[in-house]
N, C-alpha and C positions, 0 to 999 in steps of 0.2 A: 150471464147466460140464464136461460129459463131453469128454475130449480126443479122442474119436472121434465120427463122425457121429451126429447126432440125427435126421437124415432122409436118405432115399435117393430118387432118381428112378430107377426100375427099368425104364422102358420107355414106349413101345416105339420101336424104331429108325424113323427117317423120320417122326416124329410131333411134332417141335417141341422135342426135348430140348436141342438146341444153343441155340435161342432162349431157353429157360428158364434155361440156364446163364449166358448172357451177361447176362440181366436180374437174376437173383438175386445174382450176384456184385457188383452195384452197391449192394445194400442194406447200409447201415452196420452192421447187426446180424448179418449172415450172412457166413460165409467158406467159399469153395469152393477146392479146390486149383487151382493154375494149369494143371495137366494135367487137362483134362476127360476123363472116362472112365478111371478107374484100373484097372478090370477085375480087381480083386482077387478077388472072389467067383466070377466066371465062370471065371477062370483055374484056380481050384481045383476047381470043380464042373462045368465044361463042357469036357471034355478036348480037344475039337476046336479050341477057341479058342486053345489053347496054341501053335498053329502061327504065330500072329501077334501075340499080346498083348505079348510082350517087344519086338518090333519097334515096336509102337505106342507104348509108353512111351519107348523110346530116341529114336524120331523126334520125339515130342512135346517131350521135354526138349531135344533138339537145336534144334528150331525156336524154342522159347521163348528159349533161350540166345542164339541168333543174333540174333533180333529185339531182345532186351534190350540186347545189347552194341552193336548198331548205333544204338540210340536213346538210351542212357543217357549223361548228362553226367558223372555220377560213378558208379562201379561199386560196387554193394553185393555184396561178395564172399560174404556169408552167403547171399544168394539164389543166387549162382553155385554155391556149395557144396551148397545144398539141391537144385538141379536135378541136379547131378552125382551126388549120393547117390541120388536117385530113379531114375536111369538106370544105377546100378551094381549088379552082382550081389552077393548074391542078391536077386532080385526076387520079389515075391509071397509073402513071408513075413509073419507077423503084425507083426514088428518093422518091416518095410518099410512096411506099411500105416499103422502108427502114425506113422512118420516123415513121412508125407504131410501130417499135420495139426499139425506142430510149428513152423510159421512163427510168428514173433512177432505178425504181424498177425492170426493166428487166435485169439489168447488172448482169452477172454471173449466170443467170438462163437458163434453157432449154426452148427455145422459140418454140411456136407452132402457127398454123393457122388452125382454124376449119371452113371450108367453104364447105358444101356438094355439091355445084354445080361444084366443081373442078373435080368431077368424069367424067364430060362430055367434058373436054377441048381438047381431041383428041391428036393424035401423036405429032403434032407440038407444042402444048401447054405443053405436058409432057417433050419434049426435052428442051424447054426453061426453064421450071421449074428446070430441072436437072442442066442446065448450071448456073442458078442463085443460087440455094440452095445447090448443091452438093449432098452428100450421105444422102438424106432425108429418114425418115421412114414414113410410111403411114398407117393410121388407117381407117378401114371400119366398119360401123355399118350395119349389114345384118338383114333385116326384111322380114317376109313372104310377097311375092310379091303382093298378093291380099290385104292383110291387109294394107300394106303400101300405095297402090294406093287408097284404100277407105279412109284412113286417109288424104291423100292429097286432095282428092275430097271434103271431109268435110271442110278442111281448105279453099280451093278455094271457096266453096259455102258460107262459112261465110263471106269471103271478098266481095262477090257479093250480099249479102243480101238474099240468098235463105233460105227457111224454109221448114217445113214439108208440107206446103200447096202449095209449088211450083209444077207446073205440071211436070210429069215424063219426058216429052219431053225436058224440060229445063235441068233437071238433066242429061239426056243422052247426050245432046249437050255439057255439061260441062265435062262429062266423056270422050268425044271424043276429047277433047283438047289434042294434041300430047304430051304436056309436062307432063301430068299425068302419062302416061306409060313410057315416056322417062327418067324421073327422077329416075326410078328404073330399068334401063336397065343393070342389072348385066352382062348379057351374052355378051354384047359388052364392057362394061367398065373394068371389072376385068381382062380379058385376055390382053387387051391393056396395062393396067398399069403393069401387070406382065411381059410382053415382055420387057418393058423399065427398070423396077426396080428389077425384080426377086421376087419370092414368099417370100423369107426370109426377104425382106424389108417391108412386109405388114403384118398387124395383123387384123384378122377378128373377130368381136364381135357379137354374136347372140343377137338379140333385146330382146327377152323375158328373157334372163339372167339378164338384168338390173333390172327387177322387182323381180326376184327370188333370185339372188345372187349379189347384187351391189358391195359388198366388194370384192368378187372374181373377178369381172370384173375389178375393179380399181387396184387390185393386179397384174392381168395379164398385164394390160396396163403399169403399173409402171415397171414391169420386162422387158417388151419389150422396153420401153424408157430408161431403165437403170437409174432410179432415186431411191433414198432411200425409202424403204417401209414406209408408213405413215398411221396412224390410226385416223387422225383427221378430216376426211371428215364429213360434216354435210348435213342434208336433203337428205340422200341417196335415200329415197323412194318418194321424191317429184317429181311429174310430171312437166315437163317444156314445155310450148307451146303445151299442149294437144289440139287436134282438138275437136270442139263441137260435141256432140253425135247426129247429125242429122240422122234420118232414111233415108236410100237411097233406091229409087225405084228399084225393081228387074231388070228392063231392064238395068239400069246403072251397077248394080252389075254383071249381066251376061256378059255384054260387057267387063268390066274390067277383069273378070275371064278368058274369052277367050284370052285376050291379055297377061295375066300373065302366060299362060301355057309354052311358051318357056323359061321363066325365071325359072320356077320350074324345067324344064328338065336340064337346065344348072346347077342350084344350086345342084341338086341331084347328078350330075356327078362330081361336083367340090369338094363338102364337104362330110364328113362322115355322116352316119345316125344320130349319136349322136348330131352333130352340128345342123343338120336340125330340130331335135326335139325341139331345143331351139330358133329357129328364130321367 
């Protein structure tokens, strides 16, 4: 099998990609890196992300190593060396990306990379991705545009220490951060990826189906990836990285609702009504 990923999940943020990662890594024929979100392609082709991508990799490797050493009865020093290598400079080179998929457990498996920021890498990034990976399949998690933006706003608010007592003007300023709307810019991202890959190479998963029919979601994904049907998934209904339930001032909600309208128009034109009812 290809020693690089045969499939990617490219987005979008706050639409169930962490749940998908935790589920697919259980399948005996699929292997995903222990560091979720490698950020290889967006580090190269989304320059603003370089402000934090190295920190993300280093922190992820540190947390994995700490948890492993606290729980391991016998230490697998090859795994320790693997994590150390992933967090050691130079990061985000092609050799580094290939290194991510060299674990012995990955041999003979279908390899994947789940990094929602990949949706924004642009034409040049997609062309490079195709040259490197070849005929890759792409998964999309599609969530209601306003719900997704509000979830991201809550996540960003939690990281900045906002609370229910924070002034509405501060919430509005946070909502006006361009990345909140841009992370869910389906109208730009989906047509761009389709131009380069074709629609048959992409699978779209409506967000609310995860909560309503998680087994069906995974069956559909498995068929798309052409792996053997598997019934051993655990914690199907467990939320992963759910945003804190902060109440959001109406001014911020109205602002994001207005920004979401072009996304609703695109999605309604692109997907059938039945799909839209499940996002």
